BAPA-55991 format. One record per residue (C-alpha): residue number from 0; residue in three letters; x, y, z. Coordinates in steps of 0.5 Angstrom, whole numbers, plus 2048, in hexadecimal, padded with zeros to 3 digits. Example, Ala and Ser with C-alpha at 12.3 -4.5 7.8 and 13.67 -1.06 7.14 Angstrom:
(r 0; 'ALA'; (819; 7F7; 810))
(r 1; 'SER'; (81B; 7FE; 80E))
END
This chain:
(r 0; 'UNK'; (801; 7FF; 800))
(r 1; 'UNK'; (802; 807; 7FF))
(r 2; 'UNK'; (802; 80A; 805))
(r 3; 'UNK'; (800; 812; 800))
(r 4; 'UNK'; (7FA; 80E; 7FD))
(r 5; 'UNK'; (7F6; 80B; 803))
(r 6; 'UNK'; (7EF; 80C; 805))
(r 7; 'UNK'; (7EC; 80D; 80B))
(r 8; 'UNK'; (7EA; 806; 80B))
(r 9; 'UNK'; (7F0; 803; 80A))
(r 10; 'UNK'; (7F4; 807; 80F))
(r 11; 'UNK'; (7EE; 807; 815))
(r 12; 'UNK'; (7EF; 7FE; 812))
(r 13; 'UNK'; (7F6; 7FF; 814))
(r 14; 'UNK'; (7F6; 803; 81A))
(r 15; 'UNK'; (7F2; 7FE; 81D))
(r 16; 'UNK'; (7F6; 7F8; 81B))
(r 17; 'UNK'; (7FC; 7FB; 81E))
(r 18; 'UNK'; (7F7; 7FC; 825))
(r 19; 'UNK'; (7F7; 7F4; 825))
(r 20; 'UNK'; (7EF; 7F1; 827))
(r 21; 'UNK'; (7EE; 7F3; 82D))
(r 22; 'UNK'; (7EF; 7FB; 82C))
(r 23; 'UNK'; (7EB; 7FA; 825))
(r 24; 'UNK'; (7E5; 7F7; 828))
(r 25; 'UNK'; (7E5; 7FD; 82C))
(r 26; 'UNK'; (7E5; 801; 827))
(r 27; 'UNK'; (7DF; 7FE; 823))
(r 28; 'UNK'; (7DB; 7FF; 829))
(r 29; 'UNK'; (7DA; 805; 827))
(r 30; 'UNK'; (7D9; 805; 81F))
(r 31; 'UNK'; (7D3; 804; 81B))
(r 32; 'UNK'; (7D2; 7FE; 818))
(r 33; 'UNK'; (7D3; 801; 812))
(r 34; 'UNK'; (7D9; 803; 814))
(r 35; 'UNK'; (7DB; 7FC; 817))
(r 36; 'UNK'; (7D9; 7F9; 80F))
(r 37; 'UNK'; (7DE; 7FC; 80C))
(r 38; 'UNK'; (7E3; 7FD; 810))
(r 39; 'UNK'; (7E4; 7F6; 812))
(r 40; 'UNK'; (7E3; 7F5; 80A))
(r 41; 'UNK'; (7E9; 7F9; 80A))
(r 42; 'UNK'; (7ED; 7F6; 80F))
(r 43; 'UNK'; (7EC; 7F0; 80B))
(r 44; 'UNK'; (7EE; 7F2; 805))
(r 45; 'UNK'; (7F5; 7F3; 808))
(r 46; 'UNK'; (7FB; 7EE; 808))
(r 47; 'UNK'; (801; 7F2; 809))
(r 48; 'UNK'; (803; 7F8; 80C))
(r 49; 'UNK'; (809; 7FB; 80C))
(r 50; 'UNK'; (80D; 7FF; 812))
(r 51; 'UNK'; (80E; 806; 80E))
(r 52; 'UNK'; (806; 806; 80C))
(r 53; 'UNK'; (804; 804; 814))
(r 54; 'UNK'; (808; 809; 817))
(r 55; 'UNK'; (806; 80F; 813))
(r 56; 'UNK'; (7FF; 80D; 815))
(r 57; 'UNK'; (7FF; 80C; 81B))
(r 58; 'UNK'; (803; 813; 81C))
(r 59; 'UNK'; (7FD; 817; 818))
(r 60; 'UNK'; (7F8; 813; 81D))
(r 61; 'UNK'; (7FC; 816; 822))
(r 62; 'UNK'; (7FC; 81D; 81F))
(r 63; 'UNK'; (7F5; 81E; 81E))
(r 64; 'UNK'; (7F3; 81B; 825))
(r 65; 'UNK'; (7F8; 81E; 829))
(r 66; 'UNK'; (7F4; 825; 824))
(r 67; 'UNK'; (7ED; 823; 826))
(r 68; 'UNK'; (7EF; 823; 82C))
(r 69; 'UNK'; (7F1; 829; 82D))
(r 70; 'UNK'; (7EC; 82C; 828))
(r 71; 'UNK'; (7E8; 829; 82F))
(r 72; 'UNK'; (7EC; 82C; 834))
(r 73; 'UNK'; (7EE; 833; 832))
(r 74; 'UNK'; (7E9; 834; 82B))
(r 75; 'UNK'; (7EB; 835; 823))
(r 76; 'UNK'; (7F0; 83B; 825))
(r 77; 'UNK'; (7F3; 837; 82B))
(r 78; 'UNK'; (7F5; 831; 826))
(r 79; 'UNK'; (7F9; 834; 821))
(r 80; 'UNK'; (7FD; 838; 825))
(r 81; 'UNK'; (7FF; 831; 828))
(r 82; 'UNK'; (800; 82E; 822))
(r 83; 'UNK'; (803; 833; 81E))
(r 84; 'UNK'; (809; 833; 824))
(r 85; 'UNK'; (80A; 82C; 824))
(r 86; 'UNK'; (808; 82A; 81C))
(r 87; 'UNK'; (809; 831; 819))
(r 88; 'UNK'; (804; 835; 815))
(r 89; 'UNK'; (803; 831; 80F))
(r 90; 'UNK'; (802; 82B; 812))
(r 91; 'UNK'; (7FD; 82E; 818))
(r 92; 'UNK'; (7F9; 831; 814))
(r 93; 'UNK'; (7F7; 82B; 80F))
(r 94; 'UNK'; (7F7; 827; 816))
(r 95; 'UNK'; (7F2; 82D; 818))
(r 96; 'UNK'; (7EF; 82C; 810))
(r 97; 'UNK'; (7EE; 824; 812))
(r 98; 'UNK'; (7EA; 825; 818))
(r 99; 'UNK'; (7E6; 82B; 817))
(r 100; 'UNK'; (7E2; 827; 810))
(r 101; 'UNK'; (7E0; 822; 815))
(r 102; 'UNK'; (7E0; 825; 81C))
(r 103; 'UNK'; (7DA; 829; 81E))
(r 104; 'UNK'; (7DD; 82E; 822))
(r 105; 'UNK'; (7D6; 831; 826))
(r 106; 'UNK'; (7D4; 838; 827))
(r 107; 'UNK'; (7D8; 83C; 82D))
(r 108; 'UNK'; (7DD; 836; 82D))
(r 109; 'UNK'; (7E1; 83B; 82F))
(r 110; 'UNK'; (7DE; 83D; 837))
(r 111; 'UNK'; (7DD; 834; 838))
(r 112; 'UNK'; (7E4; 836; 83C))
(r 113; 'UNK'; (7E1; 83C; 840))
(r 114; 'UNK'; (7E0; 83D; 846))
(r 115; 'UNK'; (7D8; 83D; 847))
(r 116; 'UNK'; (7D9; 843; 84C))
(r 117; 'UNK'; (7DD; 847; 847))
(r 118; 'UNK'; (7D8; 845; 841))
(r 119; 'UNK'; (7D3; 848; 846))
(r 120; 'UNK'; (7D6; 850; 845))
(r 121; 'UNK'; (7D6; 84E; 83E))
(r 122; 'UNK'; (7CE; 84C; 83D))
(r 123; 'UNK'; (7CA; 84E; 843))
(r 124; 'UNK'; (7C9; 855; 840))
(r 125; 'UNK'; (7C6; 852; 839))
(r 126; 'UNK'; (7BF; 851; 838))
(r 127; 'UNK'; (7BC; 84A; 839))
(r 128; 'UNK'; (7BC; 847; 832))
(r 129; 'UNK'; (7C4; 848; 832))
(r 130; 'UNK'; (7C5; 845; 838))
(r 131; 'UNK'; (7C0; 840; 837))
(r 132; 'UNK'; (7C4; 83E; 830))
(r 133; 'UNK'; (7CB; 83E; 833))
(r 134; 'UNK'; (7CA; 83A; 83A))
(r 135; 'UNK'; (7C6; 834; 835))
(r 136; 'UNK'; (7CD; 834; 832))
(r 137; 'UNK'; (7D1; 834; 837))
(r 138; 'UNK'; (7D3; 82E; 83D))
(r 139; 'UNK'; (7CC; 82B; 841))
(r 140; 'UNK'; (7D1; 82E; 848))
(r 141; 'UNK'; (7D2; 834; 845))
(r 142; 'UNK'; (7CC; 835; 842))
(r 143; 'UNK'; (7CA; 834; 84A))
(r 144; 'UNK'; (7CF; 837; 84C))
(r 145; 'UNK'; (7CD; 83D; 848))
(r 146; 'UNK'; (7C5; 83D; 849))
(r 147; 'UNK'; (7C5; 83B; 852))
(r 148; 'UNK'; (7C9; 842; 851))
(r 149; 'UNK'; (7C4; 847; 84C))
(r 150; 'UNK'; (7BF; 84C; 850))
(r 151; 'UNK'; (7B9; 846; 851))
(r 152; 'UNK'; (7B4; 84B; 84D))
(r 153; 'UNK'; (7B8; 849; 848))
(r 154; 'UNK'; (7BA; 842; 848))
(r 155; 'UNK'; (7B4; 83F; 847))
(r 156; 'UNK'; (7B4; 843; 841))
(r 157; 'UNK'; (7B9; 841; 83E))
(r 158; 'UNK'; (7B8; 83A; 840))
(r 159; 'UNK'; (7B2; 83A; 83C))
(r 160; 'UNK'; (7B5; 83E; 836))
(r 161; 'UNK'; (7BB; 837; 836))
(r 162; 'UNK'; (7B6; 832; 837))
(r 163; 'UNK'; (7B1; 834; 830))
(r 164; 'UNK'; (7B7; 837; 82C))
(r 165; 'UNK'; (7B8; 833; 826))
(r 166; 'UNK'; (7BC; 835; 821))
(r 167; 'UNK'; (7C1; 83B; 820))
(r 168; 'UNK'; (7C4; 83D; 819))
(r 169; 'UNK'; (7CB; 83E; 819))
(r 170; 'UNK'; (7CA; 845; 818))
(r 171; 'UNK'; (7C7; 847; 81E))
(r 172; 'UNK'; (7CC; 842; 823))
(r 173; 'UNK'; (7D2; 845; 81F))
(r 174; 'UNK'; (7CF; 84C; 821))
(r 175; 'UNK'; (7CF; 84B; 829))
(r 176; 'UNK'; (7D6; 848; 828))
(r 177; 'UNK'; (7D9; 84E; 825))
(r 178; 'UNK'; (7D6; 851; 82C))
(r 179; 'UNK'; (7D9; 84C; 830))
(r 180; 'UNK'; (7DF; 84C; 82C))
(r 181; 'UNK'; (7E2; 850; 827))
(r 182; 'UNK'; (7E6; 84B; 825))
(r 183; 'UNK'; (7E1; 845; 824))
(r 184; 'UNK'; (7E2; 83F; 822))
(r 185; 'UNK'; (7DF; 83B; 81C))
(r 186; 'UNK'; (7D8; 838; 81D))
(r 187; 'UNK'; (7DA; 832; 818))
(r 188; 'UNK'; (7D4; 832; 814))
(r 189; 'UNK'; (7CF; 836; 810))
(r 190; 'UNK'; (7CA; 832; 812))
(r 191; 'UNK'; (7C5; 834; 817))
(r 192; 'UNK'; (7C8; 832; 81E))
(r 193; 'UNK'; (7C4; 82F; 824))
(r 194; 'UNK'; (7C4; 830; 82B))
(r 195; 'UNK'; (7BF; 831; 831))
(r 196; 'UNK'; (7B9; 82C; 831))
(r 197; 'UNK'; (7B4; 829; 837))
(r 198; 'UNK'; (7BB; 824; 838))
(r 199; 'UNK'; (7C0; 82A; 838))
(r 200; 'UNK'; (7BB; 82E; 83D))
(r 201; 'UNK'; (7BB; 827; 841))
(r 202; 'UNK'; (7C3; 826; 842))
(r 203; 'UNK'; (7C3; 82C; 843))
(r 204; 'UNK'; (7BF; 82D; 84A))
(r 205; 'UNK'; (7C2; 825; 84C))
(r 206; 'UNK'; (7C7; 828; 84D))
(r 207; 'UNK'; (7C5; 830; 851))
(r 208; 'UNK'; (7C4; 830; 858))
(r 209; 'UNK'; (7BC; 82E; 85A))
(r 210; 'UNK'; (7B9; 835; 85D))
(r 211; 'UNK'; (7BC; 838; 855))
(r 212; 'UNK'; (7B8; 832; 852))
(r 213; 'UNK'; (7B3; 834; 857))
(r 214; 'UNK'; (7B2; 83A; 855))
(r 215; 'UNK'; (7B2; 839; 84D))
(r 216; 'UNK'; (7AD; 833; 84D))
(r 217; 'UNK'; (7A8; 837; 851))
(r 218; 'UNK'; (7A9; 83D; 84C))
(r 219; 'UNK'; (7A8; 839; 847))
(r 220; 'UNK'; (7A2; 835; 84A))
(r 221; 'UNK'; (79F; 83D; 849))
(r 222; 'UNK'; (7A2; 83E; 843))
(r 223; 'UNK'; (7A1; 838; 83E))
(r 224; 'UNK'; (79E; 832; 843))
(r 225; 'UNK'; (79E; 82D; 83D))
(r 226; 'UNK'; (7A6; 82F; 83D))
(r 227; 'UNK'; (7A8; 82D; 844))
(r 228; 'UNK'; (7A4; 827; 844))
(r 229; 'UNK'; (7A8; 825; 83D))
(r 230; 'UNK'; (7AF; 827; 842))
(r 231; 'UNK'; (7AC; 823; 848))
(r 232; 'UNK'; (7AB; 81D; 844))
(r 233; 'UNK'; (7B2; 81D; 843))
(r 234; 'UNK'; (7B5; 820; 849))
(r 235; 'UNK'; (7B6; 819; 84C))
(r 236; 'UNK'; (7B4; 813; 848))
(r 237; 'UNK'; (7B4; 80D; 84C))
(r 238; 'UNK'; (7BA; 80A; 84B))
(r 239; 'UNK'; (7BE; 80F; 84E))
(r 240; 'UNK'; (7BB; 80D; 854))
(r 241; 'UNK'; (7C2; 809; 855))
(r 242; 'UNK'; (7C3; 80F; 857))
(r 243; 'UNK'; (7BF; 810; 85D))
(r 244; 'UNK'; (7C3; 80C; 865))
(r 245; 'UNK'; (7C0; 806; 868))
(r 246; 'UNK'; (7BC; 80A; 86D))
(r 247; 'UNK'; (7BA; 80E; 866))
(r 248; 'UNK'; (7B7; 809; 863))
(r 249; 'UNK'; (7B4; 806; 869))
(r 250; 'UNK'; (7AF; 80B; 86A))
(r 251; 'UNK'; (7AD; 80C; 864))
(r 252; 'UNK'; (7AB; 803; 864))
(r 253; 'UNK'; (7A6; 806; 868))
(r 254; 'UNK'; (7A4; 80C; 865))
(r 255; 'UNK'; (7A3; 807; 85F))
(r 256; 'UNK'; (79D; 801; 85D))
(r 257; 'UNK'; (7A1; 7FB; 85C))
(r 258; 'UNK'; (79D; 7FB; 855))
(r 259; 'UNK'; (7A1; 800; 852))
(r 260; 'UNK'; (7A7; 7FD; 855))
(r 261; 'UNK'; (7A7; 7F7; 851))
(r 262; 'UNK'; (7A5; 7FA; 84B))
(r 263; 'UNK'; (7AB; 800; 84C))
(r 264; 'UNK'; (7B0; 7FB; 84C))
(r 265; 'UNK'; (7AD; 7F6; 847))
(r 266; 'UNK'; (7B0; 7FB; 841))
(r 267; 'UNK'; (7B6; 7FD; 845))
(r 268; 'UNK'; (7BE; 7FC; 846))
(r 269; 'UNK'; (7C0; 7F6; 84A))
(r 270; 'UNK'; (7C3; 7FC; 84E))
(r 271; 'UNK'; (7BD; 7FF; 850))
(r 272; 'UNK'; (7BA; 7F7; 852))
(r 273; 'UNK'; (7C0; 7F7; 857))
(r 274; 'UNK'; (7C0; 7FE; 85B))
(r 275; 'UNK'; (7B8; 7FD; 85C))
(r 276; 'UNK'; (7B9; 7F5; 85E))
(r 277; 'UNK'; (7BE; 7F6; 862))
(r 278; 'UNK'; (7BA; 7FC; 867))
(r 279; 'UNK'; (7B5; 7F6; 868))
(r 280; 'UNK'; (7B5; 7F1; 86C))
(r 281; 'UNK'; (7B6; 7EA; 869))
(r 282; 'UNK'; (7AF; 7E7; 86A))
(r 283; 'UNK'; (7AD; 7EF; 865))
(r 284; 'UNK'; (7B1; 7EE; 861))
(r 285; 'UNK'; (7AF; 7E6; 860))
(r 286; 'UNK'; (7A7; 7E8; 85F))
(r 287; 'UNK'; (7AA; 7EF; 85A))
(r 288; 'UNK'; (7AE; 7EA; 856))
(r 289; 'UNK'; (7A7; 7E5; 855))
(r 290; 'UNK'; (7A4; 7EC; 854))
(r 291; 'UNK'; (7A7; 7EC; 84D))
(r 292; 'UNK'; (7A7; 7E6; 84B))
(r 293; 'UNK'; (79F; 7E5; 84D))
(r 294; 'UNK'; (79F; 7EC; 847))
(r 295; 'UNK'; (7A2; 7E9; 842))
(r 296; 'UNK'; (7A2; 7EE; 83B))
(r 297; 'UNK'; (7A0; 7F4; 83D))
(r 298; 'UNK'; (79F; 7FB; 838))
(r 299; 'UNK'; (7A4; 7FF; 838))
(r 300; 'UNK'; (79F; 805; 83A))
(r 301; 'UNK'; (79D; 802; 840))
(r 302; 'UNK'; (7A5; 801; 842))
(r 303; 'UNK'; (7A6; 809; 841))
(r 304; 'UNK'; (7A1; 80B; 844))
(r 305; 'UNK'; (7A1; 806; 84B))
(r 306; 'UNK'; (7A8; 809; 84B))
(r 307; 'UNK'; (7A6; 810; 84A))
(r 308; 'UNK'; (7A1; 80E; 850))
(r 309; 'UNK'; (7A7; 80D; 854))
(r 310; 'UNK'; (7AB; 813; 852))
(r 311; 'UNK'; (7A5; 817; 855))
(r 312; 'UNK'; (7A5; 815; 85B))
(r 313; 'UNK'; (7AE; 816; 85B))
(r 314; 'UNK'; (7AC; 81D; 859))
(r 315; 'UNK'; (7A7; 81D; 85E))
(r 316; 'UNK'; (7AC; 81B; 864))
(r 317; 'UNK'; (7B1; 81F; 862))
(r 318; 'UNK'; (7AD; 825; 861))
(r 319; 'UNK'; (7AB; 824; 86A))
(r 320; 'UNK'; (7B3; 823; 86B))
(r 321; 'UNK'; (7B2; 81C; 86D))
(r 322; 'UNK'; (7B7; 81A; 868))
(r 323; 'UNK'; (7BD; 81C; 864))
(r 324; 'UNK'; (7BE; 81B; 85C))
(r 325; 'UNK'; (7C6; 81D; 85B))
(r 326; 'UNK'; (7C6; 822; 857))
(r 327; 'UNK'; (7CB; 828; 854))
(r 328; 'UNK'; (7CB; 82E; 859))
(r 329; 'UNK'; (7CB; 82E; 861))
(r 330; 'UNK'; (7C8; 827; 861))
(r 331; 'UNK'; (7CE; 823; 864))
(r 332; 'UNK'; (7CC; 820; 86A))
(r 333; 'UNK'; (7D1; 821; 86F))
(r 334; 'UNK'; (7D2; 81B; 875))
END
């Protein structure tokens, strides 16, 4: 093989061969069926690999990996500066251009390593829609810290705008980015980019302290009850019951109908089932297993309804202060 004429698939095949069966298997788990099929075909066609070709492939992979890490750490400009010092201007530009065509650099990438308190100084005077746009692109922990620090009357407004946000044009994103930083990083695409939505605000609210969450949800209940209900359903799902301590689970078990628990566990993971049975007497756990077996095939809707009723019990117990759900902010327990 001529290393200068190798395709991307051929290079991937050579790299996987060089890593050995165990590491290669780990990599394959993250590929799609189509990608696995294509690379497997390339591997099957490889007869011999020249040492110099493999060295060049490994070097190229190392450089691309290093560059992608730099981009994640400090953005495109930071990666370019580091690579220029290490590899020279021409080689650095070549690698960055290759990565930029494959990596989708998210808007506001340059803010992701910034301290939330510093970001707050930049954005707290902005319009709630602008704040919502910026916050929806940040990591949930950053977003939670910023949302918690905003004035109470602004918190719910921003949360609502994130929840109903759908797609934003590149022009608007560029305009907002230019306010925060004169030399902005490329947004990487001319297509409309998606951010915000119900899941976005749920991820953020799961990180904020309980007081901030309660303020936002109470306001949303008044302003947009349907939206508030959608958010509540995703705030704590049944599978999250493993986050509760043993005492809390025992309190929940006292409040929950045994038929609901059997239905809920039938549609959940083994980890959830074991966690719940661990907090029951041997006799009660045995009866629960028998109830689950007796149910036979059940409708998914019935399972989801039972799980939601249990989640409602958990949230009621949290609101009354009887249990604590582990979350970001000030909910860490001191023992």
